[in-house]
All heavy atoms as atom14 arrays in JSON, in Angstrom:
{
  "sequence": "MRRITSFLSAFLVLAANPVFANEPGGGYEGITAMYYGMIGVILAYGVYDIFFKKS",
  "atom14_mask": [
    [1, 1, 1, 1, 1, 1, 1, 1, 0, 0, 0, 0, 0, 0],
    [1, 1, 1, 1, 1, 1, 1, 1, 1, 1, 1, 0, 0, 0],
    [1, 1, 1, 1, 1, 1, 1, 1, 1, 1, 1, 0, 0, 0],
    [1, 1, 1, 1, 1, 1, 1, 1, 0, 0, 0, 0, 0, 0],
    [1, 1, 1, 1, 1, 1, 1, 0, 0, 0, 0, 0, 0, 0],
    [1, 1, 1, 1, 1, 1, 0, 0, 0, 0, 0, 0, 0, 0],
    [1, 1, 1, 1, 1, 1, 1, 1, 1, 1, 1, 0, 0, 0],
    [1, 1, 1, 1, 1, 1, 1, 1, 0, 0, 0, 0, 0, 0],
    [1, 1, 1, 1, 1, 1, 0, 0, 0, 0, 0, 0, 0, 0],
    [1, 1, 1, 1, 1, 0, 0, 0, 0, 0, 0, 0, 0, 0],
    [1, 1, 1, 1, 1, 1, 1, 1, 1, 1, 1, 0, 0, 0],
    [1, 1, 1, 1, 1, 1, 1, 1, 0, 0, 0, 0, 0, 0],
    [1, 1, 1, 1, 1, 1, 1, 0, 0, 0, 0, 0, 0, 0],
    [1, 1, 1, 1, 1, 1, 1, 1, 0, 0, 0, 0, 0, 0],
    [1, 1, 1, 1, 1, 0, 0, 0, 0, 0, 0, 0, 0, 0],
    [1, 1, 1, 1, 1, 0, 0, 0, 0, 0, 0, 0, 0, 0],
    [1, 1, 1, 1, 1, 1, 1, 1, 0, 0, 0, 0, 0, 0],
    [1, 1, 1, 1, 1, 1, 1, 0, 0, 0, 0, 0, 0, 0],
    [1, 1, 1, 1, 1, 1, 1, 0, 0, 0, 0, 0, 0, 0],
    [1, 1, 1, 1, 1, 1, 1, 1, 1, 1, 1, 0, 0, 0],
    [1, 1, 1, 1, 1, 0, 0, 0, 0, 0, 0, 0, 0, 0],
    [1, 1, 1, 1, 1, 1, 1, 1, 0, 0, 0, 0, 0, 0],
    [1, 1, 1, 1, 1, 1, 1, 1, 1, 0, 0, 0, 0, 0],
    [1, 1, 1, 1, 1, 1, 1, 0, 0, 0, 0, 0, 0, 0],
    [1, 1, 1, 1, 0, 0, 0, 0, 0, 0, 0, 0, 0, 0],
    [1, 1, 1, 1, 0, 0, 0, 0, 0, 0, 0, 0, 0, 0],
    [1, 1, 1, 1, 0, 0, 0, 0, 0, 0, 0, 0, 0, 0],
    [1, 1, 1, 1, 1, 1, 1, 1, 1, 1, 1, 1, 0, 0],
    [1, 1, 1, 1, 1, 1, 1, 1, 1, 0, 0, 0, 0, 0],
    [1, 1, 1, 1, 0, 0, 0, 0, 0, 0, 0, 0, 0, 0],
    [1, 1, 1, 1, 1, 1, 1, 1, 0, 0, 0, 0, 0, 0],
    [1, 1, 1, 1, 1, 1, 1, 0, 0, 0, 0, 0, 0, 0],
    [1, 1, 1, 1, 1, 0, 0, 0, 0, 0, 0, 0, 0, 0],
    [1, 1, 1, 1, 1, 1, 1, 1, 0, 0, 0, 0, 0, 0],
    [1, 1, 1, 1, 1, 1, 1, 1, 1, 1, 1, 1, 0, 0],
    [1, 1, 1, 1, 1, 1, 1, 1, 1, 1, 1, 1, 0, 0],
    [1, 1, 1, 1, 0, 0, 0, 0, 0, 0, 0, 0, 0, 0],
    [1, 1, 1, 1, 1, 1, 1, 1, 0, 0, 0, 0, 0, 0],
    [1, 1, 1, 1, 1, 1, 1, 1, 0, 0, 0, 0, 0, 0],
    [1, 1, 1, 1, 0, 0, 0, 0, 0, 0, 0, 0, 0, 0],
    [1, 1, 1, 1, 1, 1, 1, 0, 0, 0, 0, 0, 0, 0],
    [1, 1, 1, 1, 1, 1, 1, 1, 0, 0, 0, 0, 0, 0],
    [1, 1, 1, 1, 1, 1, 1, 1, 0, 0, 0, 0, 0, 0],
    [1, 1, 1, 1, 1, 0, 0, 0, 0, 0, 0, 0, 0, 0],
    [1, 1, 1, 1, 1, 1, 1, 1, 1, 1, 1, 1, 0, 0],
    [1, 1, 1, 1, 0, 0, 0, 0, 0, 0, 0, 0, 0, 0],
    [1, 1, 1, 1, 1, 1, 1, 0, 0, 0, 0, 0, 0, 0],
    [1, 1, 1, 1, 1, 1, 1, 1, 1, 1, 1, 1, 0, 0],
    [1, 1, 1, 1, 1, 1, 1, 1, 0, 0, 0, 0, 0, 0],
    [1, 1, 1, 1, 1, 1, 1, 1, 0, 0, 0, 0, 0, 0],
    [1, 1, 1, 1, 1, 1, 1, 1, 1, 1, 1, 0, 0, 0],
    [1, 1, 1, 1, 1, 1, 1, 1, 1, 1, 1, 0, 0, 0],
    [1, 1, 1, 1, 1, 1, 1, 1, 1, 0, 0, 0, 0, 0],
    [1, 1, 1, 1, 1, 1, 1, 1, 1, 0, 0, 0, 0, 0],
    [1, 1, 1, 1, 1, 1, 0, 0, 0, 0, 0, 0, 0, 0]
  ],
  "atom14_positions": [
    [[66.19, 113.37, 133.23], [66.9, 113.98, 134.33], [68.26, 114.49, 133.87], [68.74, 115.49, 134.37], [67.05, 112.93, 135.44], [67.67, 113.47, 136.69], [66.54, 114.62, 137.46], [67.52, 115.19, 138.79], [0.0, 0.0, 0.0], [0.0, 0.0, 0.0], [0.0, 0.0, 0.0], [0.0, 0.0, 0.0], [0.0, 0.0, 0.0], [0.0, 0.0, 0.0]],
    [[68.85, 113.8, 132.91], [70.17, 114.22, 132.43], [70.08, 115.58, 131.74], [70.99, 116.4, 131.87], [70.72, 113.16, 131.48], [72.11, 113.46, 131.02], [72.64, 112.34, 130.15], [73.95, 112.7, 129.7], [74.97, 111.89, 129.69], [74.81, 110.65, 130.1], [76.13, 112.29, 129.27], [0.0, 0.0, 0.0], [0.0, 0.0, 0.0], [0.0, 0.0, 0.0]],
    [[68.99, 115.81, 131.01], [68.81, 117.09, 130.33], [68.69, 118.22, 131.35], [69.25, 119.29, 131.16], [67.57, 117.05, 129.46], [67.35, 118.35, 128.7], [66.04, 118.4, 127.99], [65.88, 117.33, 127.03], [64.75, 117.06, 126.43], [63.68, 117.75, 126.7], [64.68, 116.07, 125.56], [0.0, 0.0, 0.0], [0.0, 0.0, 0.0], [0.0, 0.0, 0.0]],
    [[67.97, 117.98, 132.42], [67.79, 119.0, 133.45], [69.12, 119.28, 134.14], [69.45, 120.43, 134.43], [66.71, 118.57, 134.45], [65.36, 118.57, 133.74], [66.67, 119.49, 135.65], [64.25, 118.0, 134.54], [0.0, 0.0, 0.0], [0.0, 0.0, 0.0], [0.0, 0.0, 0.0], [0.0, 0.0, 0.0], [0.0, 0.0, 0.0], [0.0, 0.0, 0.0]],
    [[69.89, 118.25, 134.39], [71.19, 118.43, 135.03], [72.13, 119.24, 134.14], [72.82, 120.14, 134.63], [71.82, 117.07, 135.35], [70.91, 116.31, 136.13], [73.11, 117.24, 136.11], [0.0, 0.0, 0.0], [0.0, 0.0, 0.0], [0.0, 0.0, 0.0], [0.0, 0.0, 0.0], [0.0, 0.0, 0.0], [0.0, 0.0, 0.0], [0.0, 0.0, 0.0]],
    [[72.15, 118.95, 132.86], [73.01, 119.71, 131.96], [72.53, 121.15, 131.83], [73.33, 122.08, 131.77], [73.08, 119.05, 130.59], [71.83, 119.03, 129.98], [0.0, 0.0, 0.0], [0.0, 0.0, 0.0], [0.0, 0.0, 0.0], [0.0, 0.0, 0.0], [0.0, 0.0, 0.0], [0.0, 0.0, 0.0], [0.0, 0.0, 0.0], [0.0, 0.0, 0.0]],
    [[71.2, 121.36, 131.81], [70.67, 122.71, 131.76], [71.04, 123.49, 133.02], [71.43, 124.65, 132.96], [69.16, 122.68, 131.59], [68.51, 124.03, 131.7], [68.61, 124.93, 130.66], [67.83, 124.39, 132.84], [68.02, 126.17, 130.75], [67.25, 125.62, 132.96], [67.34, 126.52, 131.91], [0.0, 0.0, 0.0], [0.0, 0.0, 0.0], [0.0, 0.0, 0.0]],
    [[70.93, 122.84, 134.16], [71.25, 123.5, 135.43], [72.72, 123.87, 135.5], [73.06, 124.97, 135.94], [70.87, 122.59, 136.6], [71.03, 123.16, 137.99], [70.18, 124.41, 138.14], [70.63, 122.13, 139.02], [0.0, 0.0, 0.0], [0.0, 0.0, 0.0], [0.0, 0.0, 0.0], [0.0, 0.0, 0.0], [0.0, 0.0, 0.0], [0.0, 0.0, 0.0]],
    [[73.6, 122.99, 135.05], [75.02, 123.31, 135.09], [75.35, 124.44, 134.13], [76.15, 125.33, 134.45], [75.86, 122.07, 134.79], [75.58, 121.59, 133.5], [0.0, 0.0, 0.0], [0.0, 0.0, 0.0], [0.0, 0.0, 0.0], [0.0, 0.0, 0.0], [0.0, 0.0, 0.0], [0.0, 0.0, 0.0], [0.0, 0.0, 0.0], [0.0, 0.0, 0.0]],
    [[74.73, 124.45, 132.94], [74.95, 125.55, 132.0], [74.41, 126.86, 132.57], [75.03, 127.91, 132.42], [74.28, 125.24, 130.66], [0.0, 0.0, 0.0], [0.0, 0.0, 0.0], [0.0, 0.0, 0.0], [0.0, 0.0, 0.0], [0.0, 0.0, 0.0], [0.0, 0.0, 0.0], [0.0, 0.0, 0.0], [0.0, 0.0, 0.0], [0.0, 0.0, 0.0]],
    [[73.26, 126.79, 133.24], [72.7, 127.98, 133.85], [73.62, 128.54, 134.92], [73.81, 129.76, 135.02], [71.33, 127.67, 134.45], [70.78, 128.79, 135.25], [70.21, 129.88, 134.61], [70.85, 128.78, 136.63], [69.72, 130.93, 135.35], [70.36, 129.83, 137.37], [69.78, 130.9, 136.72], [0.0, 0.0, 0.0], [0.0, 0.0, 0.0], [0.0, 0.0, 0.0]],
    [[74.19, 127.68, 135.74], [75.07, 128.15, 136.8], [76.31, 128.84, 136.24], [76.76, 129.85, 136.77], [75.48, 126.98, 137.71], [74.39, 126.46, 138.62], [74.88, 125.24, 139.38], [73.94, 127.54, 139.57], [0.0, 0.0, 0.0], [0.0, 0.0, 0.0], [0.0, 0.0, 0.0], [0.0, 0.0, 0.0], [0.0, 0.0, 0.0], [0.0, 0.0, 0.0]],
    [[76.84, 128.31, 135.16], [78.02, 128.93, 134.54], [77.65, 130.3, 133.98], [78.37, 131.28, 134.18], [78.6, 128.03, 133.44], [79.63, 128.76, 132.62], [79.2, 126.78, 134.07], [0.0, 0.0, 0.0], [0.0, 0.0, 0.0], [0.0, 0.0, 0.0], [0.0, 0.0, 0.0], [0.0, 0.0, 0.0], [0.0, 0.0, 0.0], [0.0, 0.0, 0.0]],
    [[76.51, 130.39, 133.29], [76.11, 131.66, 132.7], [75.65, 132.67, 133.75], [75.88, 133.86, 133.6], [75.0, 131.43, 131.67], [75.41, 130.65, 130.44], [74.2, 130.38, 129.56], [76.5, 131.37, 129.67], [0.0, 0.0, 0.0], [0.0, 0.0, 0.0], [0.0, 0.0, 0.0], [0.0, 0.0, 0.0], [0.0, 0.0, 0.0], [0.0, 0.0, 0.0]],
    [[75.01, 132.2, 134.8], [74.52, 133.11, 135.83], [75.65, 133.62, 136.71], [75.52, 134.67, 137.34], [73.46, 132.42, 136.68], [0.0, 0.0, 0.0], [0.0, 0.0, 0.0], [0.0, 0.0, 0.0], [0.0, 0.0, 0.0], [0.0, 0.0, 0.0], [0.0, 0.0, 0.0], [0.0, 0.0, 0.0], [0.0, 0.0, 0.0], [0.0, 0.0, 0.0]],
    [[76.75, 132.9, 136.76], [77.86, 133.32, 137.61], [78.65, 134.47, 136.98], [79.38, 135.16, 137.68], [78.78, 132.14, 137.88], [0.0, 0.0, 0.0], [0.0, 0.0, 0.0], [0.0, 0.0, 0.0], [0.0, 0.0, 0.0], [0.0, 0.0, 0.0], [0.0, 0.0, 0.0], [0.0, 0.0, 0.0], [0.0, 0.0, 0.0], [0.0, 0.0, 0.0]],
    [[78.51, 134.69, 135.67], [79.27, 135.76, 135.03], [79.03, 137.14, 135.62], [79.99, 137.85, 135.88], [79.0, 135.76, 133.52], [79.69, 134.62, 132.83], [80.69, 134.11, 133.31], [79.15, 134.22, 131.69], [0.0, 0.0, 0.0], [0.0, 0.0, 0.0], [0.0, 0.0, 0.0], [0.0, 0.0, 0.0], [0.0, 0.0, 0.0], [0.0, 0.0, 0.0]],
    [[77.78, 137.57, 135.87], [77.61, 138.88, 136.49], [78.19, 138.96, 137.89], [78.61, 140.01, 138.33], [76.09, 139.07, 136.53], [75.54, 138.13, 135.54], [76.52, 137.0, 135.46], [0.0, 0.0, 0.0], [0.0, 0.0, 0.0], [0.0, 0.0, 0.0], [0.0, 0.0, 0.0], [0.0, 0.0, 0.0], [0.0, 0.0, 0.0], [0.0, 0.0, 0.0]],
    [[78.22, 137.83, 138.59], [78.78, 137.82, 139.93], [80.27, 138.13, 139.88], [80.78, 138.93, 140.64], [78.54, 136.46, 140.61], [79.23, 136.4, 141.96], [77.07, 136.2, 140.74], [0.0, 0.0, 0.0], [0.0, 0.0, 0.0], [0.0, 0.0, 0.0], [0.0, 0.0, 0.0], [0.0, 0.0, 0.0], [0.0, 0.0, 0.0], [0.0, 0.0, 0.0]],
    [[80.97, 137.53, 138.93], [82.4, 137.76, 138.81], [82.71, 139.12, 138.19], [83.8, 139.65, 138.36], [83.05, 136.65, 137.99], [82.95, 135.31, 138.65], [82.51, 134.22, 137.94], [83.28, 135.14, 139.99], [82.42, 132.97, 138.55], [83.18, 133.9, 140.59], [82.75, 132.81, 139.88], [0.0, 0.0, 0.0], [0.0, 0.0, 0.0], [0.0, 0.0, 0.0]],
    [[81.75, 139.7, 137.46], [81.99, 140.98, 136.79], [81.84, 142.16, 137.73], [82.28, 143.25, 137.4], [81.03, 141.13, 135.62], [0.0, 0.0, 0.0], [0.0, 0.0, 0.0], [0.0, 0.0, 0.0], [0.0, 0.0, 0.0], [0.0, 0.0, 0.0], [0.0, 0.0, 0.0], [0.0, 0.0, 0.0], [0.0, 0.0, 0.0], [0.0, 0.0, 0.0]],
    [[81.21, 141.98, 138.89], [81.06, 143.09, 139.82], [82.41, 143.53, 140.33], [83.28, 142.71, 140.63], [80.18, 142.69, 141.01], [78.71, 142.76, 140.68], [78.33, 143.35, 139.67], [77.9, 142.19, 141.53], [0.0, 0.0, 0.0], [0.0, 0.0, 0.0], [0.0, 0.0, 0.0], [0.0, 0.0, 0.0], [0.0, 0.0, 0.0], [0.0, 0.0, 0.0]],
    [[82.55, 144.82, 140.45], [83.81, 145.35, 140.98], [83.87, 145.12, 142.48], [82.83, 144.99, 143.14], [83.92, 146.83, 140.65], [82.81, 147.66, 141.25], [82.86, 149.09, 140.78], [83.33, 149.34, 139.67], [82.42, 149.95, 141.56], [0.0, 0.0, 0.0], [0.0, 0.0, 0.0], [0.0, 0.0, 0.0], [0.0, 0.0, 0.0], [0.0, 0.0, 0.0]],
    [[85.06, 145.08, 143.05], [85.17, 144.9, 144.5], [84.47, 146.03, 145.24], [84.58, 147.2, 144.88], [86.67, 144.92, 144.74], [87.28, 144.58, 143.42], [86.34, 145.1, 142.38], [0.0, 0.0, 0.0], [0.0, 0.0, 0.0], [0.0, 0.0, 0.0], [0.0, 0.0, 0.0], [0.0, 0.0, 0.0], [0.0, 0.0, 0.0], [0.0, 0.0, 0.0]],
    [[83.74, 145.67, 146.25], [83.01, 146.65, 147.03], [81.71, 147.08, 146.37], [81.04, 147.99, 146.84], [0.0, 0.0, 0.0], [0.0, 0.0, 0.0], [0.0, 0.0, 0.0], [0.0, 0.0, 0.0], [0.0, 0.0, 0.0], [0.0, 0.0, 0.0], [0.0, 0.0, 0.0], [0.0, 0.0, 0.0], [0.0, 0.0, 0.0], [0.0, 0.0, 0.0]],
    [[81.34, 146.41, 145.29], [80.11, 146.75, 144.57], [78.89, 146.2, 145.29], [78.96, 145.7, 146.41], [0.0, 0.0, 0.0], [0.0, 0.0, 0.0], [0.0, 0.0, 0.0], [0.0, 0.0, 0.0], [0.0, 0.0, 0.0], [0.0, 0.0, 0.0], [0.0, 0.0, 0.0], [0.0, 0.0, 0.0], [0.0, 0.0, 0.0], [0.0, 0.0, 0.0]],
    [[77.77, 146.3, 144.62], [76.51, 145.84, 145.2], [76.34, 144.34, 145.08], [77.26, 143.59, 144.75], [0.0, 0.0, 0.0], [0.0, 0.0, 0.0], [0.0, 0.0, 0.0], [0.0, 0.0, 0.0], [0.0, 0.0, 0.0], [0.0, 0.0, 0.0], [0.0, 0.0, 0.0], [0.0, 0.0, 0.0], [0.0, 0.0, 0.0], [0.0, 0.0, 0.0]],
    [[75.13, 143.91, 145.33], [74.8, 142.48, 145.33], [73.97, 142.09, 144.12], [73.28, 141.08, 144.15], [74.03, 142.13, 146.61], [74.85, 142.29, 147.86], [74.68, 143.38, 148.68], [75.8, 141.34, 148.2], [75.44, 143.53, 149.83], [76.56, 141.47, 149.34], [76.37, 142.58, 150.15], [77.12, 142.71, 151.27], [0.0, 0.0, 0.0], [0.0, 0.0, 0.0]],
    [[74.0, 142.9, 143.04], [73.13, 142.64, 141.9], [73.41, 141.28, 141.27], [72.49, 140.56, 140.9], [73.29, 143.73, 140.83], [72.85, 145.09, 141.29], [73.97, 145.86, 141.97], [75.12, 145.4, 141.93], [73.68, 146.9, 142.57], [0.0, 0.0, 0.0], [0.0, 0.0, 0.0], [0.0, 0.0, 0.0], [0.0, 0.0, 0.0], [0.0, 0.0, 0.0]],
    [[74.67, 140.93, 141.13], [75.01, 139.68, 140.47], [74.57, 138.45, 141.23], [73.94, 137.55, 140.68], [0.0, 0.0, 0.0], [0.0, 0.0, 0.0], [0.0, 0.0, 0.0], [0.0, 0.0, 0.0], [0.0, 0.0, 0.0], [0.0, 0.0, 0.0], [0.0, 0.0, 0.0], [0.0, 0.0, 0.0], [0.0, 0.0, 0.0], [0.0, 0.0, 0.0]],
    [[74.88, 138.41, 142.51], [74.52, 137.25, 143.32], [73.01, 137.17, 143.51], [72.44, 136.07, 143.55], [75.28, 137.25, 144.67], [75.21, 135.88, 145.34], [74.78, 138.33, 145.59], [76.02, 134.83, 144.66], [0.0, 0.0, 0.0], [0.0, 0.0, 0.0], [0.0, 0.0, 0.0], [0.0, 0.0, 0.0], [0.0, 0.0, 0.0], [0.0, 0.0, 0.0]],
    [[72.35, 138.32, 143.56], [70.89, 138.33, 143.67], [70.26, 137.72, 142.43], [69.33, 136.91, 142.52], [70.37, 139.76, 143.88], [70.98, 140.3, 145.05], [68.87, 139.78, 144.03], [0.0, 0.0, 0.0], [0.0, 0.0, 0.0], [0.0, 0.0, 0.0], [0.0, 0.0, 0.0], [0.0, 0.0, 0.0], [0.0, 0.0, 0.0], [0.0, 0.0, 0.0]],
    [[70.77, 138.1, 141.25], [70.25, 137.53, 140.02], [70.5, 136.02, 139.98], [69.65, 135.26, 139.5], [70.91, 138.2, 138.82], [0.0, 0.0, 0.0], [0.0, 0.0, 0.0], [0.0, 0.0, 0.0], [0.0, 0.0, 0.0], [0.0, 0.0, 0.0], [0.0, 0.0, 0.0], [0.0, 0.0, 0.0], [0.0, 0.0, 0.0], [0.0, 0.0, 0.0]],
    [[71.63, 135.58, 140.48], [71.93, 134.16, 140.5], [70.98, 133.41, 141.44], [70.47, 132.35, 141.1], [73.38, 133.93, 140.94], [73.89, 132.55, 140.66], [75.66, 132.49, 140.82], [75.81, 131.27, 142.08], [0.0, 0.0, 0.0], [0.0, 0.0, 0.0], [0.0, 0.0, 0.0], [0.0, 0.0, 0.0], [0.0, 0.0, 0.0], [0.0, 0.0, 0.0]],
    [[70.7, 133.98, 142.61], [69.76, 133.35, 143.54], [68.36, 133.28, 142.94], [67.69, 132.25, 143.03], [69.72, 134.1, 144.87], [70.93, 133.9, 145.73], [71.36, 134.89, 146.6], [71.67, 132.73, 145.68], [72.47, 134.72, 147.39], [72.78, 132.55, 146.47], [73.18, 133.55, 147.32], [74.27, 133.37, 148.1], [0.0, 0.0, 0.0], [0.0, 0.0, 0.0]],
    [[67.89, 134.38, 142.36], [66.56, 134.37, 141.76], [66.49, 133.38, 140.6], [65.48, 132.71, 140.41], [66.17, 135.77, 141.28], [65.78, 136.72, 142.38], [65.9, 138.09, 142.22], [65.26, 136.24, 143.58], [65.54, 138.97, 143.23], [64.89, 137.1, 144.59], [65.03, 138.46, 144.41], [64.66, 139.31, 145.4], [0.0, 0.0, 0.0], [0.0, 0.0, 0.0]],
    [[67.54, 133.3, 139.84], [67.59, 132.33, 138.75], [67.52, 130.9, 139.25], [66.82, 130.05, 138.68], [0.0, 0.0, 0.0], [0.0, 0.0, 0.0], [0.0, 0.0, 0.0], [0.0, 0.0, 0.0], [0.0, 0.0, 0.0], [0.0, 0.0, 0.0], [0.0, 0.0, 0.0], [0.0, 0.0, 0.0], [0.0, 0.0, 0.0], [0.0, 0.0, 0.0]],
    [[68.25, 130.62, 140.31], [68.22, 129.27, 140.89], [66.83, 128.93, 141.42], [66.34, 127.82, 141.24], [69.25, 129.14, 142.03], [70.65, 129.01, 141.54], [70.92, 127.46, 140.68], [70.52, 126.3, 141.95], [0.0, 0.0, 0.0], [0.0, 0.0, 0.0], [0.0, 0.0, 0.0], [0.0, 0.0, 0.0], [0.0, 0.0, 0.0], [0.0, 0.0, 0.0]],
    [[66.19, 129.89, 142.08], [64.84, 129.67, 142.58], [63.89, 129.4, 141.41], [63.03, 128.51, 141.47], [64.37, 130.86, 143.42], [65.16, 130.92, 144.73], [62.87, 130.79, 143.7], [64.97, 132.19, 145.51], [0.0, 0.0, 0.0], [0.0, 0.0, 0.0], [0.0, 0.0, 0.0], [0.0, 0.0, 0.0], [0.0, 0.0, 0.0], [0.0, 0.0, 0.0]],
    [[64.06, 130.14, 140.31], [63.24, 129.93, 139.12], [63.43, 128.55, 138.53], [62.47, 127.9, 138.12], [0.0, 0.0, 0.0], [0.0, 0.0, 0.0], [0.0, 0.0, 0.0], [0.0, 0.0, 0.0], [0.0, 0.0, 0.0], [0.0, 0.0, 0.0], [0.0, 0.0, 0.0], [0.0, 0.0, 0.0], [0.0, 0.0, 0.0], [0.0, 0.0, 0.0]],
    [[64.68, 128.08, 138.5], [64.96, 126.75, 137.97], [64.32, 125.68, 138.85], [63.71, 124.72, 138.36], [66.48, 126.52, 137.83], [66.8, 125.06, 137.6], [67.04, 127.37, 136.71], [0.0, 0.0, 0.0], [0.0, 0.0, 0.0], [0.0, 0.0, 0.0], [0.0, 0.0, 0.0], [0.0, 0.0, 0.0], [0.0, 0.0, 0.0], [0.0, 0.0, 0.0]],
    [[64.42, 125.84, 140.14], [63.83, 124.86, 141.07], [62.31, 124.83, 140.93], [61.69, 123.76, 140.89], [64.26, 125.16, 142.51], [65.75, 124.88, 142.67], [63.45, 124.34, 143.51], [66.35, 125.4, 143.95], [0.0, 0.0, 0.0], [0.0, 0.0, 0.0], [0.0, 0.0, 0.0], [0.0, 0.0, 0.0], [0.0, 0.0, 0.0], [0.0, 0.0, 0.0]],
    [[61.69, 126.01, 140.83], [60.24, 126.06, 140.66], [59.81, 125.49, 139.31], [58.8, 124.78, 139.23], [59.74, 127.5, 140.8], [59.82, 128.09, 142.21], [59.43, 129.56, 142.17], [58.96, 127.32, 143.17], [0.0, 0.0, 0.0], [0.0, 0.0, 0.0], [0.0, 0.0, 0.0], [0.0, 0.0, 0.0], [0.0, 0.0, 0.0], [0.0, 0.0, 0.0]],
    [[60.58, 125.77, 138.26], [60.25, 125.21, 136.94], [60.36, 123.69, 136.96], [59.54, 123.0, 136.36], [61.17, 125.81, 135.89], [0.0, 0.0, 0.0], [0.0, 0.0, 0.0], [0.0, 0.0, 0.0], [0.0, 0.0, 0.0], [0.0, 0.0, 0.0], [0.0, 0.0, 0.0], [0.0, 0.0, 0.0], [0.0, 0.0, 0.0], [0.0, 0.0, 0.0]],
    [[61.36, 123.16, 137.63], [61.49, 121.71, 137.73], [60.3, 121.11, 138.5], [59.8, 120.05, 138.14], [62.79, 121.3, 138.4], [62.89, 119.8, 138.55], [63.14, 119.01, 137.44], [62.69, 119.19, 139.78], [63.2, 117.63, 137.56], [62.75, 117.82, 139.9], [63.0, 117.04, 138.8], [63.05, 115.68, 138.92], [0.0, 0.0, 0.0], [0.0, 0.0, 0.0]],
    [[59.86, 121.8, 139.53], [58.7, 121.32, 140.28], [57.45, 121.27, 139.43], [56.68, 120.3, 139.48], [0.0, 0.0, 0.0], [0.0, 0.0, 0.0], [0.0, 0.0, 0.0], [0.0, 0.0, 0.0], [0.0, 0.0, 0.0], [0.0, 0.0, 0.0], [0.0, 0.0, 0.0], [0.0, 0.0, 0.0], [0.0, 0.0, 0.0], [0.0, 0.0, 0.0]],
    [[57.23, 122.3, 138.61], [56.08, 122.3, 137.71], [56.21, 121.17, 136.7], [55.24, 120.46, 136.41], [55.96, 123.67, 137.0], [54.94, 123.62, 135.88], [55.58, 124.74, 138.02], [0.0, 0.0, 0.0], [0.0, 0.0, 0.0], [0.0, 0.0, 0.0], [0.0, 0.0, 0.0], [0.0, 0.0, 0.0], [0.0, 0.0, 0.0], [0.0, 0.0, 0.0]],
    [[57.41, 120.99, 136.15], [57.62, 119.89, 135.2], [57.35, 118.55, 135.87], [56.7, 117.68, 135.29], [59.06, 119.94, 134.68], [59.5, 118.66, 134.02], [59.07, 118.34, 132.73], [60.34, 117.76, 134.68], [59.46, 117.17, 132.12], [60.73, 116.59, 134.07], [60.29, 116.29, 132.8], [60.68, 115.13, 132.22], [0.0, 0.0, 0.0], [0.0, 0.0, 0.0]],
    [[57.85, 118.37, 137.08], [57.71, 117.1, 137.78], [56.25, 116.8, 138.1], [55.81, 115.65, 138.01], [58.54, 117.13, 139.06], [58.66, 115.78, 139.72], [58.81, 114.79, 138.99], [58.62, 115.73, 140.96], [0.0, 0.0, 0.0], [0.0, 0.0, 0.0], [0.0, 0.0, 0.0], [0.0, 0.0, 0.0], [0.0, 0.0, 0.0], [0.0, 0.0, 0.0]],
    [[55.48, 117.81, 138.44], [54.09, 117.59, 138.81], [53.2, 117.38, 137.6], [52.37, 116.47, 137.57], [53.57, 118.78, 139.67], [54.27, 118.79, 141.02], [52.07, 118.7, 139.85], [53.98, 120.01, 141.84], [0.0, 0.0, 0.0], [0.0, 0.0, 0.0], [0.0, 0.0, 0.0], [0.0, 0.0, 0.0], [0.0, 0.0, 0.0], [0.0, 0.0, 0.0]],
    [[53.35, 118.22, 136.57], [52.38, 118.24, 135.5], [52.81, 117.54, 134.21], [51.98, 117.02, 133.48], [51.99, 119.68, 135.15], [51.31, 120.39, 136.28], [51.94, 121.41, 136.95], [50.04, 120.01, 136.66], [51.3, 122.06, 137.99], [49.38, 120.66, 137.71], [50.02, 121.68, 138.38], [0.0, 0.0, 0.0], [0.0, 0.0, 0.0], [0.0, 0.0, 0.0]],
    [[54.09, 117.53, 133.89], [54.51, 117.08, 132.56], [55.31, 115.78, 132.54], [55.52, 115.23, 131.48], [55.33, 118.18, 131.88], [54.55, 119.45, 131.69], [54.85, 120.56, 132.46], [53.52, 119.52, 130.79], [54.14, 121.72, 132.3], [52.8, 120.68, 130.62], [53.11, 121.79, 131.39], [0.0, 0.0, 0.0], [0.0, 0.0, 0.0], [0.0, 0.0, 0.0]],
    [[55.77, 115.31, 133.67], [56.6, 114.1, 133.71], [55.73, 112.87, 133.49], [54.69, 112.72, 134.09], [57.32, 114.01, 135.05], [58.39, 112.99, 135.1], [59.14, 113.11, 136.41], [60.27, 112.12, 136.47], [60.99, 112.21, 137.74], [0.0, 0.0, 0.0], [0.0, 0.0, 0.0], [0.0, 0.0, 0.0], [0.0, 0.0, 0.0], [0.0, 0.0, 0.0]],
    [[56.19, 112.0, 132.62], [55.49, 110.74, 132.37], [55.87, 109.73, 133.46], [57.02, 109.53, 133.76], [55.89, 110.17, 131.0], [55.66, 111.11, 129.87], [54.22, 111.12, 129.44], [54.08, 111.84, 128.12], [53.27, 113.02, 128.19], [0.0, 0.0, 0.0], [0.0, 0.0, 0.0], [0.0, 0.0, 0.0], [0.0, 0.0, 0.0], [0.0, 0.0, 0.0]],
    [[54.88, 109.09, 134.03], [55.13, 108.14, 135.11], [55.51, 106.79, 134.58], [55.04, 106.28, 133.65], [53.89, 107.99, 135.98], [53.65, 109.2, 136.64], [0.0, 0.0, 0.0], [0.0, 0.0, 0.0], [0.0, 0.0, 0.0], [0.0, 0.0, 0.0], [0.0, 0.0, 0.0], [0.0, 0.0, 0.0], [0.0, 0.0, 0.0], [0.0, 0.0, 0.0]]
  ]
}
């Protein structure tokens, strides 16, 4: 669980860069990529939890 937590925190830092790089009044590309990335991480954790986690 610690590895997943560290990966998630690193992902959030890296995914937030495009959000901060958007110019004021720009589009939603950065935050959209961050949301899709978060959804991907949550789904990947679900697959890991169901199929690969040792009980």
